[in-house]
MDAnalysis code that builds the backbone (N, CA, C; Angstrom):
import MDAnalysis as mda
import numpy as np

u = mda.Universe.empty(732, n_residues=244, atom_resindex=np.repeat(np.arange(244), 3), trajectory=True)
u.add_TopologyAttr("name", ["N", "CA", "C"] * 244)
u.add_TopologyAttr("resid", np.arange(1, 245))
u.add_TopologyAttr("resname", ["UNK", "UNK", "UNK", "UNK", "UNK", "UNK", "UNK", "UNK", "UNK", "UNK", "UNK", "UNK", "UNK", "UNK", "UNK", "UNK", "UNK", "UNK", "UNK", "UNK", "UNK", "UNK", "UNK", "UNK", "UNK", "UNK", "UNK", "UNK", "UNK", "UNK", "UNK", "UNK", "UNK", "UNK", "UNK", "UNK", "UNK", "UNK", "UNK", "UNK", "UNK", "UNK", "UNK", "UNK", "UNK", "UNK", "UNK", "UNK", "UNK", "UNK", "UNK", "UNK", "UNK", "UNK", "UNK", "UNK", "UNK", "UNK", "UNK", "UNK", "UNK", "UNK", "UNK", "UNK", "UNK", "UNK", "UNK", "UNK", "UNK", "UNK", "UNK", "UNK", "UNK", "UNK", "UNK", "UNK", "UNK", "UNK", "UNK", "UNK", "UNK", "UNK", "UNK", "UNK", "UNK", "UNK", "UNK", "UNK", "UNK", "UNK", "UNK", "UNK", "UNK", "UNK", "UNK", "UNK", "UNK", "UNK", "UNK", "UNK", "UNK", "UNK", "UNK", "UNK", "UNK", "UNK", "UNK", "UNK", "UNK", "UNK", "UNK", "UNK", "UNK", "UNK", "UNK", "UNK", "UNK", "UNK", "UNK", "UNK", "UNK", "UNK", "UNK", "UNK", "UNK", "UNK", "UNK", "UNK", "UNK", "UNK", "UNK", "UNK", "UNK", "UNK", "UNK", "UNK", "UNK", "UNK", "UNK", "UNK", "UNK", "UNK", "UNK", "UNK", "UNK", "UNK", "UNK", "UNK", "UNK", "UNK", "UNK", "UNK", "UNK", "UNK", "UNK", "UNK", "UNK", "UNK", "UNK", "UNK", "UNK", "UNK", "UNK", "UNK", "UNK", "UNK", "UNK", "UNK", "UNK", "UNK", "UNK", "UNK", "UNK", "UNK", "UNK", "UNK", "UNK", "UNK", "UNK", "UNK", "UNK", "UNK", "UNK", "UNK", "UNK", "UNK", "UNK", "UNK", "UNK", "UNK", "UNK", "UNK", "UNK", "UNK", "UNK", "UNK", "UNK", "UNK", "UNK", "UNK", "UNK", "UNK", "UNK", "UNK", "UNK", "UNK", "UNK", "UNK", "UNK", "UNK", "UNK", "UNK", "UNK", "UNK", "UNK", "UNK", "UNK", "UNK", "UNK", "UNK", "UNK", "UNK", "UNK", "UNK", "UNK", "UNK", "UNK", "UNK", "UNK", "UNK", "UNK", "UNK", "UNK", "UNK", "UNK", "UNK", "UNK", "UNK", "UNK", "UNK", "UNK", "UNK", "UNK", "UNK"])
u.atoms.positions = np.array([
    [-63.820, 39.454, -2.329],
    [-64.047, 38.044, -1.993],
    [-62.942, 37.155, -2.570],
    [-62.573, 37.414, -3.843],
    [-61.508, 36.631, -4.474],
    [-60.173, 36.844, -3.775],
    [-59.911, 38.139, -3.382],
    [-58.645, 38.421, -2.694],
    [-58.570, 37.682, -1.366],
    [-59.661, 37.627, -0.634],
    [-59.694, 36.935, 0.653],
    [-59.445, 35.442, 0.474],
    [-60.070, 34.865, -0.584],
    [-59.880, 33.443, -0.857],
    [-58.440, 33.125, -1.211],
    [-57.813, 33.961, -2.044],
    [-56.400, 33.754, -2.437],
    [-55.480, 33.872, -1.230],
    [-55.751, 34.859, -0.382],
    [-54.920, 35.035, 0.806],
    [-55.031, 33.840, 1.731],
    [-56.246, 33.291, 1.880],
    [-56.439, 32.118, 2.734],
    [-55.703, 30.907, 2.186],
    [-55.772, 30.724, 0.861],
    [-55.061, 29.600, 0.238],
    [-53.558, 29.741, 0.396],
    [-53.037, 30.956, 0.252],
    [-51.603, 31.183, 0.407],
    [-51.148, 30.873, 1.820],
    [-51.935, 31.309, 2.809],
    [-51.581, 31.025, 4.201],
    [-51.591, 29.527, 4.480],
    [-52.601, 28.827, 3.913],
    [-52.678, 27.375, 4.099],
    [-51.473, 26.677, 3.492],
    [-51.025, 27.111, 2.297],
    [-49.861, 26.523, 1.637],
    [-48.597, 26.705, 2.462],
    [-48.445, 27.938, 3.020],
    [-47.259, 28.211, 3.844],
    [-47.271, 27.348, 5.089],
    [-48.440, 27.188, 5.692],
    [-48.558, 26.381, 6.908],
    [-48.223, 24.918, 6.648],
    [-48.764, 24.389, 5.542],
    [-48.498, 22.987, 5.195],
    [-47.025, 22.770, 4.876],
    [-46.404, 23.713, 4.157],
    [-44.978, 23.583, 3.811],
    [-44.107, 23.579, 5.041],
    [-44.496, 24.406, 6.027],
    [-43.707, 24.468, 7.255],
    [-43.901, 23.219, 8.109],
    [-45.102, 22.638, 8.034],
    [-45.412, 21.472, 8.866],
    [-44.759, 20.200, 8.357],
    [-44.590, 20.075, 7.025],
    [-43.988, 18.875, 6.440],
    [-42.482, 18.992, 6.480],
    [-41.776, 18.076, 7.156],
    [-40.314, 18.168, 7.233],
    [-39.657, 17.950, 5.883],
    [-38.585, 18.668, 5.652],
    [-37.828, 18.513, 4.415],
    [-37.068, 17.193, 4.445],
    [-37.179, 16.423, 3.397],
    [-36.520, 15.119, 3.323],
    [-35.030, 15.318, 3.090],
    [-34.214, 14.667, 3.925],
    [-32.778, 14.796, 3.814],
    [-32.273, 14.008, 2.609],
    [-31.100, 14.400, 2.136],
    [-30.511, 13.710, 0.986],
    [-30.172, 12.270, 1.326],
    [-29.800, 12.034, 2.584],
    [-29.484, 10.676, 3.008],
    [-30.268, 10.365, 4.270],
    [-30.942, 9.227, 4.280],
    [-31.776, 8.873, 5.421],
    [-30.958, 8.258, 6.553],
    [-29.708, 7.957, 6.344],
    [-28.879, 7.334, 7.363],
    [-27.454, 7.842, 7.239],
    [-26.709, 7.694, 8.326],
    [-25.311, 8.102, 8.314],
    [-24.507, 7.153, 7.438],
    [-23.470, 7.675, 6.835],
    [-22.597, 6.865, 5.987],
    [-21.407, 6.406, 6.817],
    [-21.149, 5.108, 6.788],
    [-20.024, 4.550, 7.525],
    [-19.058, 3.887, 6.547],
    [-17.784, 4.079, 6.800],
    [-16.749, 3.373, 6.069],
    [-16.120, 2.345, 6.988],
    [-15.887, 1.148, 6.455],
    [-15.359, 0.066, 7.287],
    [-13.880, -0.173, 7.015],
    [-13.164, -0.494, 8.071],
    [-11.727, -0.759, 7.994],
    [-11.540, -2.257, 7.776],
    [-11.210, -2.656, 6.544],
    [-11.041, -4.086, 6.240],
    [-9.583, -4.417, 5.892],
    [-8.686, -3.465, 6.126],
    [-7.249, -3.695, 5.966],
    [-6.546, -3.216, 7.227],
    [-5.318, -3.663, 7.414],
    [-4.529, -3.201, 8.548],
    [-3.806, -1.896, 8.196],
    [-3.506, -1.111, 9.240],
    [-2.761, 0.145, 9.116],
    [-3.470, 1.155, 8.210],
    [-4.770, 1.307, 8.414],
    [-5.539, 2.359, 7.748],
    [-5.489, 3.588, 8.642],
    [-4.937, 4.684, 8.118],
    [-4.632, 5.842, 8.938],
    [-5.818, 6.757, 9.207],
    [-5.774, 7.410, 10.381],
    [-6.706, 8.471, 10.773],
    [-5.844, 9.708, 11.006],
    [-6.074, 10.755, 10.222],
    [-5.145, 11.880, 10.154],
    [-5.732, 13.142, 10.798],
    [-4.827, 13.999, 11.212],
    [-5.215, 15.246, 11.881],
    [-5.590, 16.336, 10.902],
    [-4.962, 16.350, 9.741],
    [-5.117, 17.443, 8.786],
    [-5.808, 16.957, 7.507],
    [-6.447, 17.876, 6.770],
    [-7.180, 17.485, 5.553],
    [-6.292, 17.028, 4.405],
    [-4.981, 17.216, 4.511],
    [-4.057, 16.718, 3.482],
    [-3.548, 15.309, 3.806],
    [-3.935, 14.794, 4.964],
    [-3.510, 13.459, 5.414],
    [-1.985, 13.333, 5.463],
    [-1.350, 14.334, 6.074],
    [0.107, 14.285, 6.250],
    [0.500, 14.074, 7.708],
    [-0.412, 14.350, 8.638],
    [-0.113, 14.228, 10.066],
    [-0.944, 13.081, 10.650],
    [-0.314, 11.913, 10.773],
    [-1.020, 10.719, 11.243],
    [-1.247, 10.798, 12.748],
    [-2.484, 10.556, 13.166],
    [-2.783, 10.434, 14.588],
    [-2.625, 8.983, 15.046],
    [-3.252, 8.061, 14.325],
    [-3.172, 6.648, 14.681],
    [-3.749, 5.828, 13.541],
    [-3.582, 4.520, 13.653],
    [-4.206, 3.587, 12.722],
    [-5.510, 3.085, 13.328],
    [-6.527, 2.993, 12.488],
    [-7.865, 2.622, 12.933],
    [-7.959, 1.138, 13.278],
    [-8.799, 0.799, 14.253],
    [-8.949, -0.625, 14.626],
    [-9.524, -1.440, 13.474],
    [-8.865, -2.534, 13.162],
    [-9.275, -3.424, 12.081],
    [-10.671, -3.990, 12.333],
    [-11.496, -3.978, 11.300],
    [-12.859, -4.528, 11.253],
    [-13.914, -3.565, 11.781],
    [-13.520, -2.398, 12.312],
    [-14.492, -1.433, 12.828],
    [-14.761, -0.332, 11.799],
    [-15.526, 0.677, 12.199],
    [-16.039, 1.677, 11.270],
    [-15.636, 3.084, 11.692],
    [-15.731, 3.988, 10.727],
    [-15.705, 5.426, 11.001],
    [-16.960, 6.025, 10.373],
    [-17.464, 7.061, 10.984],
    [-18.619, 7.749, 10.414],
    [-18.117, 8.851, 9.482],
    [-18.613, 8.862, 8.263],
    [-18.158, 9.814, 7.262],
    [-19.010, 11.081, 7.347],
    [-18.362, 12.175, 7.703],
    [-19.066, 13.451, 7.780],
    [-19.133, 14.133, 6.418],
    [-18.102, 13.933, 5.623],
    [-18.059, 14.524, 4.277],
    [-17.195, 13.623, 3.399],
    [-17.826, 12.953, 2.455],
    [-17.114, 11.996, 1.620],
    [-16.526, 12.691, 0.410],
    [-15.215, 12.558, 0.238],
    [-14.526, 13.118, -0.912],
    [-14.012, 12.025, -1.814],
    [-13.645, 12.377, -3.016],
    [-13.147, 11.388, -3.970],
    [-11.839, 10.765, -3.501],
    [-10.966, 11.596, -2.909],
    [-9.663, 11.118, -2.442],
    [-9.589, 11.053, -0.929],
    [-9.992, 12.115, -0.263],
    [-9.914, 12.230, 1.193],
    [-11.291, 12.584, 1.744],
    [-11.669, 11.917, 2.828],
    [-12.963, 12.161, 3.457],
    [-12.772, 12.636, 4.897],
    [-13.684, 13.482, 5.336],
    [-13.705, 13.914, 6.734],
    [-14.505, 12.902, 7.540],
    [-13.953, 12.467, 8.648],
    [-14.553, 11.359, 9.399],
    [-14.633, 11.685, 10.886],
    [-15.488, 10.929, 11.576],
    [-15.685, 11.093, 13.008],
    [-15.641, 9.734, 13.690],
    [-15.163, 9.748, 14.933],
    [-15.208, 8.563, 15.781],
    [-15.945, 8.910, 17.073],
    [-16.776, 7.998, 17.519],
    [-17.511, 8.132, 18.776],
    [-18.446, 9.337, 18.795],
    [-18.992, 9.670, 17.625],
    [-19.991, 10.722, 17.577],
    [-21.289, 10.194, 18.176],
    [-21.845, 10.891, 19.153],
    [-23.049, 10.420, 19.827],
    [-22.793, 10.203, 21.306],
    [-23.563, 9.325, 21.890],
    [-23.487, 9.099, 23.344],
    [-22.552, 7.934, 23.649],
    [-21.270, 8.216, 23.727],
    [-20.261, 7.226, 24.080],
    [-19.426, 7.758, 25.242],
    [-18.893, 6.838, 26.026],
    [-18.004, 7.250, 27.108],
    [-16.687, 7.784, 26.561],
    [-16.257, 7.226, 25.441],
    [-15.041, 7.731, 24.793],
    [-15.370, 9.037, 24.079],
    [-14.618, 10.110, 24.328],
    [-14.926, 11.400, 23.688],
    [-14.823, 11.327, 22.173],
    [-15.682, 12.088, 21.495],
    [-15.666, 12.125, 20.034],
    [-14.403, 12.806, 19.540],
    [-13.968, 12.388, 18.351],
    [-12.780, 12.975, 17.727],
    [-13.006, 13.068, 16.227],
    [-12.544, 14.155, 15.622],
    [-12.668, 14.373, 14.184],
    [-11.313, 14.179, 13.522],
    [-11.350, 13.777, 12.265],
    [-10.109, 13.606, 11.522],
    [-10.393, 13.348, 10.060],
    [-9.378, 12.819, 9.367],
    [-9.472, 12.606, 7.921],
    [-8.924, 11.235, 7.566],
    [-9.499, 10.661, 6.520],
    [-9.092, 9.335, 6.055],
    [-9.010, 9.348, 4.541],
    [-8.215, 8.429, 3.991],
    [-8.220, 8.211, 2.549],
    [-9.464, 7.391, 2.188],
    [-10.261, 7.915, 1.287],
    [-11.523, 7.284, 0.921],
    [-11.316, 5.873, 0.377],
    [-10.291, 5.690, -0.425],
    [-10.061, 4.392, -1.071],
    [-9.636, 3.305, -0.088],
    [-9.248, 3.671, 1.128],
    [-8.798, 2.685, 2.106],
    [-9.941, 2.120, 2.946],
    [-11.161, 2.577, 2.673],
    [-12.319, 2.115, 3.422],
    [-13.268, 1.350, 2.513],
    [-14.054, 0.481, 3.125],
    [-15.071, -0.279, 2.396],
    [-16.441, 0.324, 2.710],
    [-17.234, 0.573, 1.661],
    [-18.534, 1.215, 1.836],
    [-19.643, 0.284, 1.352],
    [-20.713, 0.219, 2.132],
    [-21.940, -0.423, 1.691],
    [-23.110, 0.341, 2.296],
    [-24.311, -0.182, 2.142],
    [-25.507, 0.542, 2.554],
    [-25.961, 0.227, 3.972],
    [-25.215, -0.587, 4.678],
    [-25.667, -0.972, 6.014],
    [-25.391, 0.122, 7.038],
    [-26.221, 0.181, 8.063],
    [-25.993, 1.049, 9.212],
    [-25.628, 0.142, 10.377],
    [-24.357, 0.034, 10.730],
    [-23.933, -0.957, 11.725],
    [-24.333, -0.565, 13.139],
    [-24.546, -1.570, 13.962],
    [-24.731, -1.349, 15.386],
    [-23.363, -1.332, 16.058],
    [-23.190, -0.422, 17.015],
    [-21.923, -0.285, 17.747],
    [-20.735, -0.249, 16.780],
    [-20.670, 0.767, 15.947],
    [-19.646, 0.774, 14.892],
    [-18.228, 1.037, 15.394],
    [-18.092, 1.606, 16.602],
    [-16.761, 2.019, 17.068],
    [-16.200, 1.036, 18.093],
    [-14.887, 0.991, 18.148],
    [-14.181, 0.070, 19.037],
    [-14.015, 0.714, 20.415],
    [-14.784, 0.242, 21.391],
    [-14.721, 0.790, 22.750],
    [-13.886, -0.126, 23.635],
    [-12.706, 0.346, 24.015],
    [-11.815, -0.405, 24.895],
    [-11.290, 0.546, 25.968],
    [-11.326, 0.105, 27.200],
    [-10.741, 0.862, 28.309],
    [-9.360, 0.275, 28.611],
    [-8.337, 1.105, 28.480],
    [-6.970, 0.686, 28.794],
    [-6.668, 1.015, 30.257],
    [-5.841, 0.201, 30.883],
    [-5.486, 0.430, 32.284],
    [-3.976, 0.312, 32.441],
    [-3.396, 1.287, 33.143],
    [-1.948, 1.280, 33.336],
    [-1.558, 0.233, 34.368],
    [-0.504, -0.511, 34.058],
    [0.009, -1.536, 34.979],
    [1.060, -0.961, 35.917],
    [1.737, 0.097, 35.469],
    [2.795, 0.754, 36.250],
    [2.681, 2.253, 36.031],
    [3.385, 3.019, 36.816],
    [3.503, 4.452, 36.546],
    [4.257, 4.627, 35.233],
    [3.754, 5.486, 34.360],
    [4.323, 5.553, 33.018],
    [4.155, 6.945, 32.436],
    [4.745, 7.125, 31.270],
    [4.639, 8.396, 30.569],
    [3.456, 8.436, 29.632],
    [2.954, 9.645, 29.426],
    [1.879, 9.914, 28.469],
    [2.447, 10.940, 27.498],
    [2.540, 10.569, 26.215],
    [3.359, 11.310, 25.270],
    [2.516, 12.012, 24.191],
    [3.101, 13.073, 23.633],
    [2.431, 13.839, 22.581],
    [2.689, 13.250, 21.206],
    [3.661, 12.342, 21.088],
    [4.006, 11.772, 19.790],
    [4.138, 10.263, 19.913],
    [3.978, 9.577, 18.772],
    [4.019, 8.113, 18.793],
    [5.425, 7.578, 19.045],
    [6.450, 8.393, 18.883],
    [7.810, 7.960, 19.170],
    [8.126, 7.993, 20.661],
    [7.160, 8.507, 21.450],
    [7.295, 8.555, 22.912],
    [8.517, 9.355, 23.340],
    [8.643, 10.536, 22.736],
    [9.755, 11.416, 23.074],
    [9.296, 12.699, 23.762],
    [8.137, 13.216, 23.401],
    [7.635, 14.461, 23.977],
    [6.620, 14.139, 25.077],
    [7.077, 14.223, 26.317],
    [6.251, 13.834, 27.456],
    [5.206, 14.903, 27.767],
    [3.955, 14.471, 27.913],
    [2.890, 15.370, 28.355],
    [2.807, 15.357, 29.880],
    [2.755, 14.172, 30.443],
    [2.656, 14.003, 31.884],
    [2.990, 12.569, 32.260],
    [3.130, 12.333, 33.542],
    [3.222, 10.978, 34.060],
    [1.848, 10.540, 34.543],
    [1.568, 9.247, 34.377],
    [0.310, 8.676, 34.830],
    [0.622, 7.579, 35.844],
    [-0.096, 7.593, 36.970],
    [0.106, 6.558, 37.971],
    [-0.455, 5.225, 37.476],
    [-0.081, 4.175, 38.195],
    [-0.630, 2.861, 37.849],
    [-2.117, 2.777, 38.190],
    [-2.783, 1.830, 37.547],
    [-4.206, 1.580, 37.766],
    [-5.071, 2.787, 37.383],
    [-4.664, 3.467, 36.321],
    [-5.451, 4.576, 35.781],
    [-6.071, 4.135, 34.450],
    [-7.247, 4.680, 34.135],
    [-8.003, 4.263, 32.948],
    [-7.860, 5.277, 31.823],
    [-7.635, 4.755, 30.636],
    [-7.571, 5.570, 29.423],
    [-8.569, 5.014, 28.410],
    [-9.047, 5.855, 27.515],
    [-9.987, 5.448, 26.469],
    [-9.237, 5.292, 25.150],
    [-9.405, 4.148, 24.544],
    [-8.647, 3.750, 23.352],
    [-9.273, 4.306, 22.067],
    [-8.400, 4.779, 21.150],
    [-8.840, 5.177, 19.801],
    [-8.228, 4.292, 18.715],
    [-6.929, 4.036, 18.824],
    [-6.245, 3.267, 17.799],
    [-4.802, 3.017, 18.210],
    [-4.014, 2.551, 17.263],
    [-2.646, 2.146, 17.557],
    [-1.669, 2.808, 16.596],
    [-0.396, 2.783, 16.984],
    [0.681, 3.233, 16.109],
    [1.938, 2.454, 16.503],
    [3.105, 2.889, 16.003],
    [4.355, 2.190, 16.293],
    [5.416, 3.203, 16.712],
    [6.294, 2.779, 17.640],
    [7.437, 3.615, 17.969],
    [8.583, 3.337, 17.004],
    [9.737, 3.918, 17.252],
    [10.869, 3.772, 16.336],
    [11.369, 2.339, 16.246],
    [11.126, 1.540, 17.269],
    [11.583, 0.151, 17.277],
    [10.506, -0.809, 16.781],
    [9.367, -0.276, 16.344],
    [8.298, -1.120, 15.828],
    [7.368, -1.682, 16.877],
    [7.481, -1.191, 18.123],
    [6.602, -1.654, 19.187],
    [5.286, -0.874, 19.161],
    [4.234, -1.500, 19.666],
    [2.938, -0.844, 19.693],
    [2.910, 0.299, 20.717],
    [2.307, 1.399, 20.302],
    [1.882, 2.458, 21.219],
    [0.418, 2.742, 20.887],
    [-0.333, 3.188, 21.884],
    [-1.765, 3.371, 21.697],
    [-2.150, 4.833, 21.892],
    [-2.962, 5.324, 20.967],
    [-3.501, 6.677, 21.071],
    [-4.750, 6.610, 21.936],
    [-4.804, 7.460, 22.971],
    [-5.879, 7.336, 23.951],
    [-6.222, 8.693, 24.544],
    [-7.359, 8.713, 25.219],
    [-7.803, 9.882, 25.983],
    [-7.581, 9.603, 27.466],
    [-6.964, 10.579, 28.152],
    [-6.794, 10.475, 29.598],
    [-7.279, 11.770, 30.240],
    [-8.447, 11.707, 30.827],
    [-9.043, 12.865, 31.490],
    [-9.095, 14.092, 30.584],
    [-9.509, 13.877, 29.341],
    [-9.670, 14.996, 28.418],
    [-8.420, 15.356, 27.628],
    [-7.313, 14.681, 27.888],
    [-6.087, 14.907, 27.134],
    [-5.871, 13.739, 26.173],
    [-5.323, 14.058, 25.010],
    [-5.045, 13.035, 24.005],
    [-3.547, 12.831, 23.889],
    [-3.146, 11.573, 23.806],
    [-1.733, 11.281, 23.685],
    [-1.497, 9.799, 23.489],
    [-0.233, 9.406, 23.647],
    [0.188, 8.033, 23.382],
    [0.752, 7.394, 24.654],
    [0.480, 6.104, 24.792],
    [1.010, 5.335, 25.907],
    [1.601, 4.051, 25.352],
    [2.722, 3.618, 25.917],
    [3.381, 2.409, 25.437],
    [2.612, 1.163, 25.857],
    [2.659, 0.159, 24.986],
    [1.980, -1.105, 25.285],
    [2.544, -1.755, 26.538],
    [3.836, -1.652, 26.740],
    [4.490, -2.302, 27.871],
    [4.032, -1.730, 29.215],
    [3.423, -0.540, 29.184],
    [2.981, 0.099, 30.421],
    [1.555, -0.275, 30.808],
    [0.891, -1.069, 29.982],
    [-0.523, -1.344, 30.170],
    [-0.771, -2.780, 30.638],
    [-1.897, -2.949, 31.313],
    [-2.374, -4.294, 31.615],
    [-2.777, -4.940, 30.284],
    [-2.334, -6.175, 30.007],
    [-2.712, -6.809, 28.732],
    [-4.225, -6.842, 28.556],
    [-4.650, -6.599, 27.325],
    [-6.077, -6.591, 27.026],
    [-6.322, -7.384, 25.750],
    [-7.571, -7.756, 25.547],
    [-7.966, -8.558, 24.384],
    [-8.718, -7.683, 23.397],
    [-8.283, -7.728, 22.142],
    [-8.986, -7.011, 21.072],
    [-9.993, -7.955, 20.428],
    [-11.258, -7.555, 20.452],
    [-12.320, -8.367, 19.859],
    [-12.782, -7.730, 18.565],
    [-12.643, -8.408, 17.422],
    [-13.093, -7.827, 16.145],
    [-14.590, -7.547, 16.158],
    [-15.006, -6.672, 15.266],
    [-16.426, -6.365, 15.147],
    [-17.184, -7.610, 14.706],
    [-18.379, -7.847, 15.271],
    [-19.103, -9.091, 14.957],
    [-19.640, -9.181, 13.537],
    [-19.785, -8.068, 12.833],
    [-20.282, -8.140, 11.455],
    [-19.271, -8.874, 10.568],
    [-19.715, -9.829, 9.753],
    [-18.781, -10.543, 8.865],
    [-18.099, -9.585, 7.890],
    [-16.847, -9.840, 7.655],
    [-16.113, -9.033, 6.690],
    [-16.524, -9.421, 5.272],
    [-16.512, -8.474, 4.336],
    [-16.873, -8.805, 2.944],
    [-15.878, -9.784, 2.344],
    [-16.398, -10.728, 1.545],
    [-15.566, -11.739, 0.908],
    [-15.231, -11.306, -0.521],
    [-13.999, -11.526, -0.964],
    [-13.645, -11.171, -2.347],
    [-14.427, -12.019, -3.341],
    [-14.804, -11.419, -4.447],
    [-15.558, -12.124, -5.475],
    [-14.653, -13.067, -6.252],
    [-15.149, -14.289, -6.532],
    [-14.378, -15.259, -7.301],
    [-14.482, -14.936, -8.785],
    [-13.372, -15.014, -9.514],
    [-13.433, -14.724, -10.957],
    [-14.287, -15.743, -11.693],
    [-15.071, -15.271, -12.649],
    [-15.957, -16.142, -13.412],
    [-15.234, -16.735, -14.616],
    [-15.533, -18.021, -14.931],
    [-14.978, -18.666, -16.118],
    [-15.724, -18.174, -17.346],
    [-15.034, -17.780, -18.415],
    [-15.733, -17.285, -19.619],
    [-16.746, -18.298, -20.124],
    [-17.959, -17.818, -20.442],
    [-19.048, -18.711, -20.840],
    [-18.820, -19.333, -22.212],
    [-18.088, -18.636, -23.107],
    [-17.909, -19.147, -24.466],
    [-16.821, -20.201, -24.567],
    [-16.042, -20.416, -23.510],
    [-14.963, -21.396, -23.578],
    [-14.831, -22.090, -22.228],
    [-15.850, -22.893, -21.837],
    [-15.763, -23.565, -20.527],
    [-14.653, -24.597, -20.505],
    [-14.068, -24.782, -19.327],
    [-12.986, -25.738, -19.141],
    [-13.498, -26.958, -18.400],
    [-13.018, -28.136, -18.804],
    [-13.371, -29.327, -18.057],
    [-12.305, -29.574, -17.010],
    [-12.444, -30.665, -16.254],
    [-11.531, -30.924, -15.159],
    [-10.116, -31.145, -15.649],
    [-9.941, -31.640, -16.874],
    [-8.596, -31.875, -17.396],
    [-7.988, -30.648, -18.027],
    [-8.718, -29.544, -18.049],
    [-8.190, -28.305, -18.592],
    [-8.382, -28.165, -20.080],
    [-9.141, -29.068, -20.763],
    [-9.356, -28.990, -22.196],
    [-10.604, -28.193, -22.495],
    [-10.528, -27.362, -23.509],
    [-11.695, -26.598, -23.911],
    [-12.668, -27.487, -24.678],
    [-13.916, -27.011, -24.792],
    [-14.938, -27.779, -25.510],
    [-14.558, -27.966, -26.976],
    [-14.035, -26.930, -27.619],
    [-13.634, -27.026, -29.018],
    [-12.563, -28.063, -29.251],
    [-11.581, -28.109, -28.327],
    [-10.508, -29.093, -28.464],
    [-11.036, -30.504, -28.260],
    [-11.957, -30.668, -27.306],
    [-12.543, -31.991, -27.084],
    [-13.299, -32.471, -28.322],
    [-14.053, -31.592, -28.975],
    [-14.782, -31.955, -30.192],
    [-13.819, -32.370, -31.285],
    [-12.708, -31.620, -31.437],
    [-11.729, -31.953, -32.470],
    [-11.119, -33.327, -32.227],
    [-10.855, -33.668, -30.958],
    [-10.277, -34.974, -30.637],
    [-11.263, -36.092, -30.969],
    [-12.547, -35.885, -30.613],
    [-13.567, -36.907, -30.901],
    [-13.697, -37.128, -32.397],
    [-13.715, -36.023, -33.185],
    [-13.824, -36.144, -34.645],
    [-12.640, -36.911, -35.203],
    [-11.428, -36.618, -34.696],
    [-10.233, -37.309, -35.184],
    [-10.302, -38.801, -34.888],
    [-10.804, -39.153, -33.697],
    [-10.923, -40.568, -33.338],
    [-11.927, -41.277, -34.233],
    [-13.060, -40.616, -34.521],
    [-14.073, -41.210, -35.388],
    [-13.524, -41.437, -36.787],
    [-12.798, -40.445, -37.321],
    [-12.210, -40.593, -38.657],
    [-11.199, -41.726, -38.693],
    [-10.380, -41.811, -37.651],
    [-9.384, -42.883, -37.608],
    [-10.060, -44.251, -37.570],
    [-11.147, -44.345, -36.782],
    [-11.871, -45.611, -36.709],
    [-12.481, -45.977, -38.055],
    [-13.000, -44.951, -38.772],
    [-13.599, -45.208, -40.081],
    [-12.554, -45.717, -41.075],
    [-11.344, -45.129, -41.027],
    [-10.280, -45.571, -41.925],
    [-9.894, -47.012, -41.623],
    [-9.786, -47.360, -40.325],
    [-9.410, -48.723, -39.946],
    [-10.454, -49.720, -40.423],
    [-11.740, -49.361, -40.245],
    [-12.816, -50.253, -40.687],
    [-12.795, -50.433, -42.195],
    [-12.543, -49.316, -42.912],
    [-12.530, -49.380, -44.371],
    [-11.445, -50.331, -44.868],
    [-10.266, -50.270, -44.250],
    [-9.188, -51.164, -44.672],
    [-9.447, -52.606, -44.249],
    [-10.147, -52.777, -43.147],
    [-10.363, -54.144, -42.650],
    [-11.344, -54.929, -43.506],
    [-12.216, -54.225, -44.233],
    [-13.211, -54.932, -45.057],
    [-12.792, -55.065, -46.520],
    [-11.605, -54.650, -46.871],
    [-11.124, -54.783, -48.259],
    [-10.945, -56.270, -48.604],
    [-11.142, -56.674, -49.871],
    [-10.930, -58.093, -50.279],
    [-9.496, -58.522, -50.052],
    [-9.341, -59.742, -49.601],
    [-7.986, -60.246, -49.329],
    [-7.227, -60.446, -50.629],
    [-5.977, -60.140, -50.587],
    [-5.142, -60.328, -51.770],
    [-4.824, -61.818, -51.966],
    [-4.447, -62.118, -53.154],
    [-4.077, -63.498, -53.476],
    [-2.809, -63.867, -52.733],
    [-2.817, -65.076, -52.181],
    [-1.669, -65.533, -51.425],
    [-0.596, -66.101, -52.358],
    [0.632, -65.843, -52.006],
    [1.769, -66.418, -52.716],
    [2.528, -67.282, -51.749],
    [2.935, -68.445, -52.198],
    [3.587, -69.385, -51.302],
    [5.030, -69.611, -51.736],
    [5.842, -69.854, -50.727],
    [7.210, -70.283, -50.995],
    [7.221, -71.800, -51.173],
    [8.307, -72.253, -51.605],
    [8.426, -73.679, -51.813],
    [8.499, -74.440, -50.505],
    [8.869, -73.705, -49.403],
    [9.068, -74.422, -48.149],
    [7.751, -74.979, -47.603],
    [6.625, -74.316, -47.818],
    [5.375, -74.852, -47.288],
    [4.221, -73.925, -47.535],
    [3.038, -74.496, -47.359],
    [1.855, -73.699, -47.633],
    [1.580, -72.679, -46.554],
    [2.102, -72.856, -45.375],
    [1.791, -71.927, -44.273],
    [2.661, -70.696, -44.294],
    [3.669, -70.627, -45.113],
    [4.548, -69.452, -45.163],
    [4.013, -68.462, -46.166],
    [3.865, -67.195, -45.738],
    [3.339, -66.129, -46.597],
    [4.462, -65.230, -47.056],
    [4.190, -64.528, -48.130],
    [5.111, -63.503, -48.602],
    [5.159, -62.383, -47.593],
    [6.298, -61.789, -47.444],
    [6.456, -60.768, -46.406],
    [5.652, -59.509, -46.655],
    [5.158, -59.282, -47.857],
    [4.374, -58.112, -48.160],
    [2.866, -58.368, -48.128],
    [2.461, -59.595, -47.781],
    [1.041, -59.939, -47.799],
    [0.473, -59.959, -46.385],
    [-0.862, -59.761, -46.299],
    [-1.584, -59.802, -45.025],
    [-2.044, -61.210, -44.741],
    [-2.202, -61.550, -43.503],
    [-2.799, -62.813, -43.097],
    [-4.322, -62.665, -43.093],
])
């Protein structure tokens, strides 16, 4: 009877353990925000092979956060732009506890003329030619040797670069979430400054000095008058060393 009871309890425990889902270490995805310009998205875990610079004010999803370098994803989930994996410098991103809506920058680029689609940002290694009025999916930007913009994009499942001059002009709209504001430095509590820049201690010393000076002036003003000495010229003339 005891063995049957123990076996039943064990089965119940196993059933309950299987039915209750295991709580994950993190209840939400971790996102890093791009709050500086020219924050790189790299192909390799050493961050030596730059793919493009991330769109300013948008986010990347962190798949594995490291102290120096983190593994990141763009467009993970149900997006028209294909997902891409890469690496970022952890210190170049801003982290908080929010889970943003629409964290990625979705822009459709359109060719204005027939143009090249390149394997490198210098636009030297041609992958193919693209006709005009073709659509590409935007990931980020880079620069050619002359400092002009080139854009990293997806074209029918291929990844590469297209020159800005080959595209119909488009408008970049920053992410609607407000950017974090830098904290203002606090004035030390033990030495507050007034509008004239004087500390409280210095102001007290000045007041004390003024009070002492006033006391000395009053003390001399109430002293008995000295005897007057007159010259022969008249009673109204005083000695040069005497007070009136």
